[in-house]
C-alpha positions as CSV (number, residue, x, y, z in Angstrom):
1,M,114.1,68.2,114.2
2,S,112.8,68.6,110.7
3,K,109.4,70.3,110.1
4,D,107.9,66.9,109.1
5,D,108.8,65.4,112.4
6,M,107.1,68.1,114.5
7,I,104.2,66.9,116.6
8,I,101.3,69.2,115.9
9,M,97.6,69.7,116.9
10,A,95.0,68.2,114.6
11,L,91.5,66.8,114.6
12,P,89.3,64.9,112.1
13,V,87.3,67.1,109.7
14,E,84.3,65.1,110.7
15,T,84.9,66.0,114.4
16,L,85.6,69.6,113.6
17,F,82.2,70.1,111.9
18,S,80.2,67.6,114.1
19,L,78.3,70.3,116.0
20,H,78.0,73.0,113.3
21,P,77.8,72.8,109.5
22,L,80.9,73.1,107.4
23,F,81.4,76.6,106.0
24,E,83.6,78.1,103.3
25,G,85.4,81.4,103.8
26,F,85.0,83.4,107.1
27,Q,82.7,82.8,109.9
28,A,82.4,85.1,113.0
29,H,83.2,83.7,116.4
30,D,79.8,84.5,117.8
31,V,78.2,82.1,115.3
32,F,79.9,79.0,116.8
33,D,82.9,78.7,119.3
34,Y,85.2,76.5,117.2
35,E,88.2,77.4,119.5
36,N,86.6,75.7,122.5
37,H,85.4,72.8,120.4
38,I,88.9,72.2,119.1
39,L,90.4,72.4,122.6
40,K,88.0,69.7,123.7
41,N,88.5,67.3,120.8
42,H,92.1,67.7,119.4
43,S,94.9,65.3,119.4
44,Y,98.6,65.4,118.2
45,G,100.4,63.8,115.3
46,R,103.4,63.9,113.1
47,R,103.2,66.9,110.8
48,G,104.6,65.1,107.7
49,N,101.9,62.5,107.9
50,L,99.1,65.0,108.7
51,E,100.0,67.3,105.8
52,Q,99.1,64.4,103.4
53,D,95.9,63.5,105.2
54,S,92.9,65.5,104.0
55,T,90.6,63.8,106.6
56,Q,92.4,65.9,109.2
57,K,92.6,69.6,109.9
58,H,95.4,71.4,111.7
59,P,94.2,74.5,113.7
60,I,96.3,77.5,112.9
61,P,96.2,80.8,115.0
62,Y,96.2,83.5,112.3
63,V,96.8,86.9,113.8
64,L,96.1,90.3,112.2
65,I,98.3,93.0,113.8
66,V,96.8,96.5,113.8
67,N,97.3,100.0,115.2
68,P,93.6,101.0,115.5
69,L,94.4,104.7,116.2
70,K,96.4,105.1,113.0
71,G,94.4,102.7,110.9
72,L,97.4,100.5,110.1
73,V,97.8,96.8,109.5
74,Y,101.0,94.8,109.4
75,A,101.5,93.0,106.0
76,Y,104.5,91.1,104.7
77,Q,105.7,89.1,101.7
78,R,107.0,85.6,102.3
79,S,110.4,84.5,101.1
80,S,110.6,82.4,98.0
81,K,113.8,80.6,99.2
82,K,113.2,77.0,100.2
83,E,115.6,77.2,103.1
84,E,113.9,80.2,104.6
85,A,110.2,79.6,103.9
86,H,108.7,76.5,105.6
87,E,105.5,76.2,103.6
88,S,106.3,75.8,99.9
89,R,102.7,76.4,98.9
90,L,103.0,80.0,100.2
91,H,106.4,81.0,98.7
92,G,106.5,84.6,97.6
93,K,102.9,85.4,98.6
94,W,101.8,88.5,100.5
95,S,100.1,87.9,103.9
96,L,98.3,89.8,106.6
97,G,98.4,87.0,109.1
98,V,101.1,85.9,111.5
99,G,100.8,82.3,112.8
100,G,101.8,78.7,112.7
101,H,101.1,75.2,113.8
102,V,100.1,74.4,117.4
103,E,102.9,72.1,118.7
104,Q,102.6,69.5,121.4
105,A,104.9,71.6,123.6
106,D,102.2,74.2,123.7
107,S,99.9,71.8,125.5
108,E,101.5,72.8,128.9
109,H,99.2,75.8,128.7
110,A,95.5,75.6,129.5
111,N,94.9,77.0,126.0
112,P,97.7,75.8,123.7
113,I,96.2,77.7,120.8
114,R,96.7,81.0,122.6
115,L,100.2,80.0,123.7
116,C,101.1,79.2,120.1
117,L,99.7,82.6,119.1
118,E,102.0,84.4,121.6
119,R,105.0,82.3,120.6
120,E,104.5,82.9,116.9
121,V,104.1,86.7,117.3
122,D,107.2,86.8,119.5
123,E,109.3,84.8,117.0
124,E,108.1,86.4,113.7
125,V,107.8,90.1,114.3
126,Q,109.4,92.9,116.3
127,I,106.7,95.2,117.7
128,N,108.2,98.5,118.7
129,G,105.4,99.3,121.2
130,N,102.8,97.8,123.5
131,I,100.3,95.1,122.8
132,T,97.1,96.5,124.1
133,S,94.6,93.7,123.4
134,I,94.2,90.3,121.6
135,S,90.7,89.3,120.5
136,L,89.1,86.4,118.6
137,L,87.4,87.5,115.3
138,G,86.3,84.2,113.9
139,Y,87.4,81.3,111.7
140,I,88.7,80.6,108.2
141,N,88.0,77.5,106.3
142,N,88.7,76.9,102.6
143,S,89.6,74.1,100.2
144,D,92.7,75.3,98.3
145,P,95.8,73.1,98.7
146,V,96.7,74.9,102.0
147,G,93.2,75.2,103.4
148,L,92.5,71.5,102.6
149,V,94.4,70.4,105.7
150,H,94.4,73.7,107.8
151,F,91.7,75.6,109.7
152,G,92.3,79.2,110.5
153,I,91.5,80.8,113.9
154,L,91.5,84.5,113.1
155,Y,92.7,86.8,115.9
156,L,93.2,90.5,116.1
157,L,96.1,92.0,118.0
158,E,95.9,95.7,118.7
159,T,99.1,97.7,119.4
160,D,100.1,101.3,119.9
161,A,103.4,100.6,118.0
162,D,104.4,103.0,115.2
163,E,106.6,100.4,113.6
164,I,106.6,96.7,113.2
165,S,109.4,94.8,111.4
166,P,110.1,91.2,110.4
167,A,112.0,89.1,112.9
168,D,111.9,85.8,110.9
169,K,113.8,85.1,107.8
170,E,110.6,83.6,106.3
171,M,109.5,87.2,105.8
172,K,111.2,88.8,102.8
173,Q,109.7,92.2,103.7
174,G,107.1,93.5,106.0
175,K,105.7,96.8,107.5
176,F,102.6,98.7,108.6
177,M,100.2,99.6,105.7
178,S,96.9,101.4,105.4
179,L,93.8,99.6,104.2
180,S,94.0,101.4,100.9
181,E,97.6,100.1,100.4
182,L,96.5,96.6,101.3
183,E,93.6,96.7,98.8
184,E,96.0,97.9,96.1
185,I,98.2,94.9,96.8
186,C,95.2,92.5,96.8
187,N,94.0,93.9,93.5
188,S,97.4,94.1,91.8
189,P,98.2,91.6,89.0
190,D,101.8,91.9,90.0
191,C,101.2,90.6,93.6
192,T,100.0,87.2,94.8
193,V,98.1,87.3,98.1
194,E,97.5,84.1,100.1
195,E,93.9,83.1,100.2
196,W,93.5,83.3,103.9
197,S,94.5,87.0,103.8
198,Q,92.0,87.7,101.0
199,I,89.3,86.1,103.2
200,A,90.4,88.0,106.3
201,L,90.3,91.4,104.5
202,Q,86.6,91.9,104.7
203,P,86.3,91.2,108.5
204,L,89.3,93.5,108.9
205,K,87.5,96.3,107.0
206,E,84.4,95.8,109.1
207,Y,86.6,96.0,112.3
208,F,88.0,99.4,111.2
209,S,84.5,100.6,110.2
210,S,83.2,99.7,113.6
211,L,85.8,102.0,115.2
212,K,84.2,105.0,113.5
213,N,80.8,104.3,114.9
């Protein structure tokens, strides 16, 4: 099956923001529970059609993988090869988030978004250690060409692993990095960082800051 023929989760923008005002950037989960709202109001449709329909948003679990004890975050650079990287608008960009579309097959689970999260992590990275917790940080909404039809559900996965490596050919390279290394990449004129990762950097920094208190 081609990526365009995949059946994925979506809901109208009007429905997504029917109970809480539209926002731009990051919004914490405790402001409004978009995850539960999506689970109650979603439907499924053909990805190829939905990618061209700006009246619809596709919920995307977007997972930050961290080792809290060592202050490390997994970051990777996407491949620029068309046959390896599925989303052409993200070719070659650096990313902090692992994730993907929620597929109709995930609906066998009570929470298909969480099942998608687990599937994507399992498919995309090799974690050489234990997953100790997964928590929901909040949501990402923006209006660049990718964000126009996608809605990010930002999760934080904590692990005791010393090493994480790419398990998907879509990732050209990837490894654990410190916050200072991530900020250097985000500020470098030689690197292009996808907008969702730039948005996620501040709540990530706040998370690490909270560990010190």
